[in-house]
C-alpha positions as CSV (number, residue, x, y, z in Angstrom):
1,X,-139.7,-8.3,116.7
2,X,-138.1,-11.5,115.6
3,X,-137.8,-12.6,119.2
4,X,-141.5,-12.0,119.7
5,X,-142.3,-14.1,116.6
6,X,-140.2,-16.9,117.9
7,X,-141.9,-16.7,121.3
8,X,-145.3,-16.8,119.7
9,X,-144.3,-20.0,117.7
10,X,-142.9,-21.5,120.9
11,X,-146.2,-20.6,122.8
12,X,-148.2,-22.2,120.0
13,X,-146.1,-25.4,120.3
14,X,-146.5,-25.4,124.1
15,X,-150.3,-25.1,123.8
16,X,-150.4,-27.9,121.3
17,X,-148.1,-30.0,123.6
18,X,-150.4,-29.4,126.6
19,X,-153.4,-30.4,124.5
20,X,-151.7,-33.6,123.4
21,X,-150.7,-34.5,127.0
22,X,-154.3,-34.0,128.1
23,X,-155.5,-36.4,125.4
24,X,-153.0,-38.9,126.7
25,X,-154.5,-38.9,130.2
26,X,-152.7,-36.0,131.9
27,X,-155.0,-33.9,134.1
28,X,-154.7,-30.1,133.7
29,X,-155.6,-27.3,136.1
30,X,-155.2,-23.8,134.7
31,X,-155.0,-20.5,136.5
32,X,-154.6,-17.7,134.0
33,X,-151.4,-18.4,132.1
34,X,-150.1,-21.1,134.4
35,X,-151.2,-24.7,133.7
36,X,-150.5,-27.5,136.2
37,X,-150.2,-31.0,134.5
38,X,-150.2,-34.1,136.6
39,X,-150.4,-37.9,136.0
40,X,-149.8,-41.0,138.1
41,X,-148.1,-44.2,137.0
42,X,-145.5,-46.8,137.8
43,X,-142.6,-45.5,135.7
44,X,-141.5,-41.9,136.6
45,X,-139.0,-42.1,133.7
46,X,-141.7,-42.6,131.2
47,X,-143.9,-39.8,132.6
48,X,-140.9,-37.4,132.7
49,X,-140.1,-38.3,129.1
50,X,-143.6,-37.4,128.0
51,X,-143.2,-33.9,129.5
52,X,-140.1,-33.4,127.3
53,X,-142.5,-32.5,124.5
54,X,-143.4,-29.3,126.3
55,X,-141.0,-26.4,125.5
56,X,-139.3,-24.6,128.3
57,X,-139.7,-22.5,130.4
58,X,-141.5,-24.5,133.1
59,X,-141.9,-23.4,136.8
60,X,-141.2,-26.8,138.3
61,X,-141.5,-30.5,137.7
62,X,-141.9,-32.8,140.7
63,X,-142.0,-36.6,140.6
64,X,-143.3,-37.9,143.9
65,X,-143.0,-41.6,144.6
66,X,-145.1,-43.4,147.2
67,X,-143.9,-46.8,148.6
68,X,-146.4,-47.8,151.2
69,X,-145.9,-45.4,154.1
70,X,-142.7,-44.1,152.6
71,X,-142.3,-41.3,150.0
72,X,-139.7,-39.1,148.3
73,X,-139.7,-36.5,145.5
74,X,-137.4,-35.9,142.6
75,X,-137.6,-32.2,141.6
76,X,-136.4,-30.8,138.3
77,X,-135.3,-27.2,138.4
78,X,-135.6,-24.7,135.6
79,X,-132.0,-25.4,134.6
80,X,-132.8,-29.1,134.2
81,X,-130.9,-30.4,137.2
82,X,-132.7,-33.0,139.3
83,X,-132.4,-33.5,143.0
84,X,-134.0,-35.8,145.6
85,X,-136.0,-34.1,148.3
86,X,-138.7,-34.8,150.8
87,X,-137.5,-38.2,151.9
88,X,-139.7,-39.5,154.6
89,X,-138.1,-41.0,157.7
90,X,-138.3,-44.8,157.3
91,X,-136.6,-48.1,158.1
92,X,-135.4,-49.0,154.6
93,X,-134.9,-52.8,155.2
94,X,-138.4,-53.2,156.5
95,X,-140.0,-51.1,153.8
96,X,-138.2,-52.4,150.7
97,X,-137.4,-56.0,149.7
98,X,-134.0,-57.5,149.2
99,X,-133.9,-56.6,145.5
100,X,-134.6,-52.9,146.0
101,X,-133.1,-52.2,149.4
102,X,-129.7,-51.1,147.9
103,X,-131.4,-48.8,145.4
104,X,-133.6,-47.4,148.2
105,X,-130.6,-46.7,150.4
106,X,-128.9,-44.9,147.5
107,X,-132.1,-42.9,146.7
108,X,-132.5,-41.8,150.4
109,X,-128.9,-40.7,150.2
110,X,-129.7,-38.5,147.2
111,X,-129.1,-40.6,144.2
112,X,-131.6,-39.5,141.5
113,X,-131.2,-42.5,139.2
114,X,-131.7,-44.9,142.1
115,X,-134.8,-43.0,143.2
116,X,-136.4,-43.1,139.8
117,X,-135.8,-46.8,139.5
118,X,-137.8,-47.6,142.7
119,X,-141.1,-49.4,142.0
120,X,-144.1,-47.7,143.5
121,X,-146.9,-45.3,142.7
122,X,-145.4,-42.2,141.1
123,X,-147.2,-38.9,140.4
124,X,-145.5,-36.4,138.2
125,X,-146.7,-32.7,138.3
126,X,-145.4,-29.8,136.2
127,X,-146.3,-26.2,136.4
128,X,-145.9,-24.4,133.1
129,X,-146.3,-20.6,132.5
130,X,-147.1,-19.7,128.9
131,X,-146.7,-16.0,129.6
132,X,-143.1,-16.4,130.6
133,X,-142.1,-17.2,127.0
134,X,-143.6,-13.9,125.7
135,X,-142.4,-11.9,128.7
136,X,-138.8,-12.9,127.9
137,X,-139.2,-11.7,124.3
138,X,-140.9,-8.4,125.2
139,X,-140.4,-7.6,128.9
140,X,-141.8,-4.1,128.7
141,X,-145.3,-5.5,128.4
142,X,-147.4,-7.7,130.7
143,X,-148.6,-11.0,129.1
144,X,-151.5,-13.4,129.9
145,X,-152.1,-16.4,127.7
146,X,-155.6,-17.8,128.2
147,X,-157.7,-20.5,126.5
148,X,-160.5,-18.3,125.3
149,X,-162.8,-15.3,125.6
150,X,-164.8,-16.8,128.4
151,X,-161.7,-16.9,130.6
152,X,-161.3,-13.1,130.2
153,X,-165.0,-12.5,130.8
154,X,-164.9,-14.7,133.9
155,X,-161.8,-12.9,135.2
156,X,-163.5,-9.5,134.8
157,X,-166.8,-10.5,136.3
158,X,-165.2,-12.0,139.3
159,X,-163.2,-8.8,140.1
160,X,-164.9,-5.8,141.7
161,X,-165.1,-2.9,139.3
162,X,-163.0,-0.8,141.6
163,X,-160.2,-3.4,141.7
164,X,-159.3,-3.7,138.0
165,X,-156.3,-1.5,138.2
166,X,-153.6,-4.1,138.9
167,X,-154.4,-5.9,135.7
168,X,-155.9,-3.3,133.3
169,X,-154.1,-0.1,134.4
170,X,-150.7,-1.4,135.7
171,X,-147.4,0.2,135.0
172,X,-146.9,-2.3,132.1
173,X,-149.6,-2.4,129.5
174,X,-151.0,-5.9,129.3
175,X,-151.8,-8.1,126.3
176,X,-154.2,-11.1,126.7
177,X,-153.3,-13.7,124.1
178,X,-156.2,-16.1,123.5
179,X,-155.4,-19.6,122.2
180,X,-158.9,-20.3,120.8
181,X,-159.6,-16.8,119.4
182,X,-160.1,-16.5,115.6
183,X,-157.2,-14.9,113.8
184,X,-159.5,-12.0,112.5
185,X,-160.6,-10.9,116.0
186,X,-159.0,-8.2,118.2
187,X,-160.0,-5.7,120.9
188,X,-157.9,-2.7,121.9
189,X,-158.4,-0.7,125.1
190,X,-156.6,2.2,126.7
191,X,-153.7,0.2,128.2
192,X,-154.4,-3.4,127.1
193,X,-155.5,-5.6,124.2
194,X,-157.1,-9.0,123.6
195,X,-155.5,-10.7,120.6
196,X,-155.4,-14.2,119.0
197,X,-152.4,-16.4,119.5
198,X,-152.6,-17.6,115.9
199,X,-152.0,-14.1,114.4
200,X,-148.5,-13.0,114.9
201,X,-149.0,-9.9,112.8
202,X,-151.8,-8.7,115.1
203,X,-149.8,-9.5,118.2
204,X,-146.8,-7.7,116.9
205,X,-148.7,-4.6,115.8
206,X,-150.5,-4.3,119.2
207,X,-147.3,-4.9,121.1
208,X,-145.6,-2.1,119.2
209,X,-148.5,0.3,119.9
210,X,-148.7,-0.5,123.6
211,X,-144.9,-0.2,124.0
212,X,-145.3,3.5,123.2
213,X,-147.7,4.2,126.1
214,X,-146.5,5.9,129.3
215,X,-147.6,4.9,132.8
216,X,-150.8,6.5,134.0
217,X,-151.1,8.6,137.1
218,X,-154.9,8.6,137.7
219,X,-155.6,7.4,141.1
220,X,-158.4,7.7,143.8
221,X,-157.2,7.6,147.4
222,X,-160.3,5.7,148.5
223,X,-160.0,3.1,145.7
224,X,-156.2,2.4,145.4
225,X,-156.7,-0.5,143.0
226,X,-159.1,1.3,140.7
227,X,-158.4,1.6,137.0
228,X,-158.8,4.9,135.2
229,X,-161.7,5.3,132.7
230,X,-159.1,5.9,129.9
231,X,-157.5,2.5,130.6
232,X,-160.8,0.7,130.4
233,X,-162.3,2.4,127.4
234,X,-162.4,0.2,124.3
235,X,-160.8,2.0,121.3
236,X,-160.8,-0.6,118.5
237,X,-162.5,-3.9,117.7
238,X,-162.2,-6.4,114.9
239,X,-164.8,-9.2,114.4
240,X,-167.8,-10.1,116.6
241,X,-166.4,-12.6,119.0
242,X,-165.3,-9.9,121.4
243,X,-168.5,-7.8,121.2
244,X,-169.8,-8.9,124.6
245,X,-166.4,-8.3,126.2
246,X,-166.3,-4.8,124.7
247,X,-169.8,-4.1,126.1
248,X,-168.7,-5.2,129.6
249,X,-165.6,-3.0,129.4
250,X,-167.7,0.0,128.4
251,X,-169.9,-0.5,131.5
252,X,-166.9,-0.6,133.7
253,X,-165.3,2.4,132.0
254,X,-168.6,4.3,132.6
255,X,-168.6,3.3,136.2
256,X,-165.1,4.6,136.8
257,X,-166.0,7.7,134.8
258,X,-168.8,8.5,137.3
259,X,-166.5,7.6,140.2
260,X,-164.1,10.2,138.9
261,X,-166.9,12.8,138.5
262,X,-168.3,12.3,142.0
263,X,-167.4,14.7,144.8
264,X,-166.6,11.8,147.2
265,X,-166.4,8.0,147.3
266,X,-166.8,5.8,150.3
267,X,-167.1,2.1,150.9
268,X,-170.2,0.7,152.5
269,X,-169.7,-1.4,155.7
270,X,-169.8,-4.7,153.9
271,X,-167.3,-3.4,151.3
272,X,-169.5,-5.0,148.7
273,X,-170.5,-1.6,147.3
274,X,-169.4,2.0,147.2
275,X,-171.4,5.2,147.8
276,X,-170.9,8.0,145.2
277,X,-171.8,11.4,146.6
278,X,-172.3,14.5,144.5
279,X,-172.4,18.0,146.0
280,X,-174.0,20.6,143.8
281,X,-177.3,22.4,144.0
282,X,-178.2,19.4,146.3
283,X,-176.2,16.7,148.1
284,X,-177.1,13.3,146.7
285,X,-175.6,9.8,147.0
286,X,-176.1,6.7,144.9
287,X,-174.9,3.1,145.6
288,X,-172.8,1.2,143.1
289,X,-172.2,-2.6,143.4
290,X,-169.1,-4.6,142.6
291,X,-170.3,-5.2,139.0
292,X,-170.6,-1.5,138.3
293,X,-173.5,0.4,136.8
294,X,-176.0,-1.1,134.4
295,X,-176.8,1.2,131.5
296,X,-176.9,1.0,127.7
297,X,-173.6,1.0,125.8
298,X,-174.6,4.3,124.2
299,X,-175.0,5.9,127.6
300,X,-171.7,4.4,128.7
301,X,-169.9,6.0,125.8
302,X,-171.5,9.3,126.6
303,X,-170.4,8.9,130.3
304,X,-166.8,8.5,129.2
305,X,-167.1,11.5,126.9
306,X,-168.5,13.5,129.8
307,X,-165.6,12.4,132.0
308,X,-163.0,13.4,129.3
309,X,-164.7,16.8,128.9
310,X,-164.8,17.5,132.7
311,X,-161.3,16.1,133.5
312,X,-157.9,17.8,133.8
313,X,-156.4,20.6,135.8
314,X,-157.9,23.2,133.4
315,X,-161.5,21.8,133.5
316,X,-162.6,23.0,137.0
317,X,-165.6,24.9,135.6
318,X,-166.7,21.9,133.5
319,X,-166.5,19.5,136.5
320,X,-168.5,22.0,138.6
321,X,-171.1,22.2,135.9
322,X,-171.4,18.4,135.8
323,X,-171.8,18.2,139.6
324,X,-174.5,20.9,139.5
325,X,-176.5,19.0,137.0
326,X,-175.9,15.5,138.5
327,X,-177.0,16.7,141.9
328,X,-180.5,17.2,140.6
329,X,-181.0,13.5,140.1
330,X,-182.0,12.5,143.6
331,X,-184.4,9.6,143.0
332,X,-182.5,7.9,140.2
333,X,-178.8,7.8,139.4
334,X,-177.6,10.3,136.8
335,X,-175.5,7.8,134.8
336,X,-178.7,6.4,133.2
337,X,-179.1,9.9,131.6
338,X,-175.4,10.6,130.9
339,X,-176.2,12.1,127.6
340,X,-178.8,14.5,129.1
341,X,-176.3,15.4,131.9
342,X,-173.7,16.1,129.3
343,X,-175.9,18.5,127.3
344,X,-177.2,20.3,130.5
345,X,-173.6,20.6,131.9
346,X,-172.4,22.2,128.6
347,X,-175.2,24.8,129.0
348,X,-174.3,25.5,132.6
349,X,-170.7,25.7,131.7
350,X,-171.5,28.3,129.0
351,X,-173.3,30.4,131.6
352,X,-170.3,30.2,134.0
353,X,-167.9,30.9,131.1
354,X,-169.9,34.0,130.1
355,X,-169.6,35.4,133.7
356,X,-165.9,34.6,133.6
357,X,-165.5,36.3,130.3
358,X,-167.1,39.4,131.6
359,X,-164.7,39.4,134.6
360,X,-161.8,39.0,132.2
361,X,-162.9,41.9,130.0
362,X,-163.2,44.1,133.1
363,X,-159.9,43.0,134.3
364,X,-158.3,43.7,130.9
365,X,-159.8,47.2,130.8
366,X,-158.7,47.9,134.4
367,X,-155.2,46.6,133.7
368,X,-154.8,48.8,130.6
369,X,-156.1,51.8,132.6
370,X,-153.6,51.1,135.4
371,X,-150.7,50.8,133.0
372,X,-151.5,54.1,131.2
373,X,-151.9,55.8,134.6
374,X,-148.5,54.5,135.6
375,X,-147.0,55.8,132.3
376,X,-148.6,59.2,132.8
377,X,-147.3,59.5,136.3
378,X,-143.8,58.5,135.1
379,X,-144.0,61.1,132.3
380,X,-145.0,63.8,134.8
381,X,-142.2,62.8,137.1
382,X,-139.8,62.9,134.2
383,X,-140.9,66.4,133.2
384,X,-140.6,67.6,136.8
385,X,-137.1,66.2,137.1
386,X,-136.1,67.9,133.8
387,X,-137.5,71.3,135.0
388,X,-135.7,71.1,138.3
389,X,-132.5,70.1,136.5
390,X,-132.7,73.1,134.2
391,X,-133.5,75.5,137.1
392,X,-130.5,74.2,139.1
393,X,-128.2,74.5,136.1
394,X,-129.3,78.0,135.3
395,X,-128.8,79.0,138.9
396,X,-125.3,77.4,138.8
397,X,-124.4,79.2,135.6
398,X,-125.5,82.5,137.1
399,X,-123.4,81.8,140.1
400,X,-120.4,81.0,138.0
401,X,-121.0,84.3,136.0
402,X,-121.2,86.2,139.3
403,X,-117.9,84.8,140.5
404,X,-116.3,85.7,137.2
405,X,-117.6,89.3,137.4
406,X,-116.6,89.7,141.0
407,X,-113.1,88.4,140.2
408,X,-112.8,90.7,137.2
409,X,-113.9,93.8,139.2
410,X,-111.5,92.9,142.0
411,X,-114.5,92.5,144.4
412,X,-113.0,89.2,145.6
413,X,-109.6,87.8,145.4
414,X,-108.5,85.0,143.1
415,X,-108.3,82.6,146.0
416,X,-111.8,83.5,147.1
417,X,-113.0,83.0,143.5
418,X,-111.3,79.6,143.4
419,X,-113.0,78.6,146.6
420,X,-116.4,79.6,145.4
421,X,-116.0,77.7,142.1
422,X,-114.8,74.6,144.1
423,X,-117.9,74.8,146.2
424,X,-120.1,75.1,143.1
425,X,-118.4,72.1,141.6
426,X,-118.8,70.0,144.8
427,X,-122.4,71.1,145.0
428,X,-123.0,69.8,141.4
429,X,-121.2,66.5,142.1
430,X,-123.5,66.2,145.2
431,X,-126.5,66.7,142.9
432,X,-125.3,63.8,140.8
433,X,-125.3,61.5,143.8
434,X,-128.7,62.9,144.9
435,X,-130.2,62.2,141.4
436,X,-128.8,58.7,141.1
437,X,-129.9,57.6,144.6
438,X,-132.9,59.7,145.6
439,X,-134.4,61.7,142.8
440,X,-133.9,59.4,139.8
441,X,-135.4,56.0,141.0
442,X,-139.0,57.3,141.5
443,X,-138.9,58.2,137.8
444,X,-138.2,54.7,136.5
445,X,-139.2,52.3,139.3
446,X,-143.0,52.4,138.7
447,X,-142.4,51.3,135.1
448,X,-139.9,48.6,136.2
449,X,-142.4,47.1,138.8
450,X,-145.4,47.4,136.4
451,X,-145.0,43.7,135.3
452,X,-145.0,42.4,138.8
453,X,-148.0,44.7,139.7
454,X,-149.9,43.3,136.7
455,X,-149.3,39.7,137.9
456,X,-151.1,40.8,141.1
457,X,-153.9,43.1,139.9
458,X,-154.5,41.3,136.6
459,X,-154.3,37.7,137.6
460,X,-157.2,36.8,135.2
461,X,-155.2,37.8,132.2
462,X,-152.8,35.5,130.3
463,X,-149.1,36.0,130.0
464,X,-149.5,37.2,126.4
465,X,-152.2,39.7,127.4
466,X,-149.9,41.2,130.1
467,X,-147.1,41.4,127.6
468,X,-149.4,43.3,125.2
469,X,-150.2,45.8,128.0
470,X,-146.5,46.4,128.6
471,X,-146.1,47.1,124.9
472,X,-148.6,49.9,124.9
473,X,-147.2,53.1,123.2
474,X,-147.7,55.2,126.3
475,X,-145.8,52.7,128.4
476,X,-143.0,52.3,126.0
477,X,-142.7,56.1,125.5
478,X,-142.7,56.7,129.2
479,X,-140.0,54.1,129.7
480,X,-137.8,55.6,127.0
481,X,-138.2,59.1,128.5
482,X,-137.4,57.8,132.0
483,X,-134.2,56.1,130.7
484,X,-133.1,59.2,128.9
485,X,-133.7,61.5,131.9
486,X,-131.8,59.0,134.2
487,X,-128.8,59.3,132.0
488,X,-129.1,62.9,130.9
489,X,-129.5,64.6,134.3
490,X,-126.2,63.2,135.9
491,X,-124.4,64.0,132.6
492,X,-125.7,67.7,132.7
493,X,-124.6,68.0,136.4
494,X,-121.2,66.6,135.6
495,X,-120.7,69.0,132.7
496,X,-121.7,72.0,134.9
497,X,-119.4,70.8,137.6
498,X,-116.5,70.6,135.1
499,X,-117.4,74.1,133.9
500,X,-117.5,75.5,137.4
501,X,-114.1,74.0,138.2
502,X,-112.3,75.0,135.0
503,X,-113.8,78.4,133.9
504,X,-111.9,81.3,135.4
């Protein structure tokens, strides 16, 4: 911040130096932060010496000497080096007398000192950029140093309302530093501020606040240079000198708010106005000139509040409600009744939201019913799998017992008994494969795919609501039983296979 304080002091000194030069006869032409000083005289050295009182940085200094039909220029670069340029083509002995012909020859050859010593009519011009000093100290911000409030007002009034973006909503937040503004005055907007040059505390505080802002992304394809309503909305003002400017910015903020709320925007043929169309219960269109809409400041504030309420990716219903209400204003533009539109839009939105809430409640009830049905079907499948497993195991045990009895009674030989037990064991091992690949998955797959199914059939529910459905007792119990049966059945078949193989 010390660098910024030094830059402010240097800017104050530069402003005082420019004022002093003007009082000494220098003419000044100012374009925003850039002032062009010029003065004519016989001694370029004296004129250049007077400019030494202005602190750097300057854009350029050019001393142009006229000697009848001949002329040349001595240009001073930003580093302070001087060079001779723009020498006209002349016959030096005919143009200059015997006393100055040698100096003229040296000057036309590029000798700076010889050029500045030539008698003639000299005009010295300097371009000085006040903002360059502050931009060097704080490059993350845009700076404009202007004489007074009227210069800002003139800049705003001469720019179409849909072309304020490059200045008031640029990538870098901008600070307008006014030389003649009282130290107790200040106006903050969304991405800019108007501050007095004489108050380094105010400038430093505003600079720190604006440095924390991130670039905005609000853009309208039809109006590529438009500023967002948030960038134009005044947020804080000290004093009364900036009250008129604040009012003007509120009107432009409200204009861009209604541009953002409109269904479509299109330029008129002359490009001097735009047509804002609203599609709702009716299709209406209203014309807006380059100065924006003309309403009271109270209505302008309400228009911005309406825009904030109906903006954003999650405010589709709010925007729809605004367009439904605004489309009823066919004979007069709706922005003159922004407060009434806001109140009516809230009522319409409440109606839309009630319908949406009913849909959500129905979706929630249907999703819970669906989840419970899946759990019941999984439970029934689990029970069926358990019964079939018991029946197969009982049949296998009876077969093993029959083999043992037949072997004991000598009805079959020991080799035949071994072969039969081997067949029973292989049959049980086959049942393990059958259960894992064919019979088991239908038991657990409906529960595993339940979450994905909920994303499809219950898209109106939030993630947390879907998680709550998955945590229902019926669903969790069915999931546990499915897991147990998927593990227990192969284990039972394996145990029976081992028994069939080893029992003799």
